[in-house]
N, C-alpha and C positions, 0 to 999 in steps of 0.2 A: 499108223498104218501097218500093218502086215508087210515085213520086206518083200516077201514073195508074192503078192500083190502089188506092189510097187516098182520090183522087175516085171512081172509083165506088161502093166501097163507101160512102162518105157518101150519093151520090147513092141506094143502094137505098136503106140505112134511114132517108133520109129519105119516100122516095115511098111506104116502107112503112105511117107510121105512126107510125117509132120517137123513143120520147119519154125522155128521160132527166129525169127531175121527183123532184129531194130536197129543192128547196126552192122559195120562193114572195119573190120576191124585188123586188116592186115593188107599188107601191097597188094596192091589190083584186084580186088574185092574175098569176096566170100573163097571164089576155085583161085586166087591169084590168077584168074584168063584176063581178068579185066572185061569183061562180059558182069553184067547186072541185071538181076534178074525182074529186078524193079517193074508196076508194069505203071503205067500213065503218064512215061518218058514223051518229049518232044517228039515226035518225026519230026518236024523240021525246025530247025531256034530261028530267033527273029531276026532282021536285016543288021540290028545294033547290038546283038548275041543275047542270053540270057539272063533275065535282072539279077543287078549284086545285092544281095544276100548282104553283105557288112564287107567292111576292109578290115584288117587288125595293121597295126605297129607298133612294132619294137620287136619283133618275131625272128629277127635277122635275116640269112638268105642260105637262100640254098635247094635242093634239089629232089627230095625225101618225097612220098606222096605224105597227103595228111592221113591221118586213119580218126572217123568217130562213133560214138557208143552213142545210147542215146540219152546221155546227158552230156558228155566231152567229146572235144575235138582234142588231137594229141598231134603236135609239130612240130620236127627239126628244123635246126637255124643256127646261122653263124653270126655274132657281134662279137668283133673285139680278139679276133682269135679263137675264138673260144664257142664251144656248141653247147646249144642247149635245148631242152626239152622244154614244152610250152603246151599248158594245158588250159585250154579256153571252154565254158560253155557254146551255147549255140547260138547265140549274137555274136560271137565271135572276141565278148572279154576276157581278157586272160585272168586265170584262175590261181596261177603259179605258172613257174618258169626255173628251172632249177639246173642248171653248166652241168656238162657231162665229163669236161677237163677241155686241153688245148685243141683243135680242130685239124683234121690233116691238110699242110701245108704245100705238100711236094705237087702234082704233076691234078689239074682241075679240082681245085681245091675248095669244096662244098658239099654240105651234107648231104646225104643218098642214103642213110639207111632212115625205113621207115618202121617207126613204130608196130608193136603188136600188140593188143590188147588181152589179156587172160581175168577173167572173173574180178578181181582186184590188183593187179598186177598189170604195171606198163614191163614191155620189155624193149631193150635196141640196144644194137652194135652202131660206137665210134666209128667216126674213121680213123681213126688210128686202134682201131678193136679192142676198144674197154666196153663190153658188156655189162649192163649195166640192167638192175631190177629197181623199178620207183611204185610207190604205192601208189594206187588210182588219183585216189582222193585229196592227199595229200603230199603229195612230191616228192616223199619219204623215199633216202633211197635205199630197198631194202638189203640189197647186194651187188657188187659192183666187184670182175674179173678179167683181168689184163689176160686176151690169151694165148699173149704168147710170151708166157709166163709159166 
């Protein structure tokens, strides 16, 4: 396709409000404001709460949000004093789990860093300020940097 036509097509789609929305890949949703534009949500929850879709053991404890793409769910947790990033399928089955390093063990020692997904990369800042980029499919560490150095 001619590059000019492609650029024009992208501009038209953007100007008409076209949106591809199949994932929530950052903290608190698409605009980081906790507001989700999805439709057909419950107006009122059942007395016993919504249906539990799955429970996954072995991901550790923490306070970060899970993020989801059309194929994966990513969440952080602490196990045995180490932070981990876990990738699951949409049924809650663990695909891979990678250690980020020792966890923050001072005040409020739980994970707080919510992963961010962009294309085939997952980015995460640990409690000890280790910035890590993972390959989304394999969990391979692409790069890692201590932001204090």
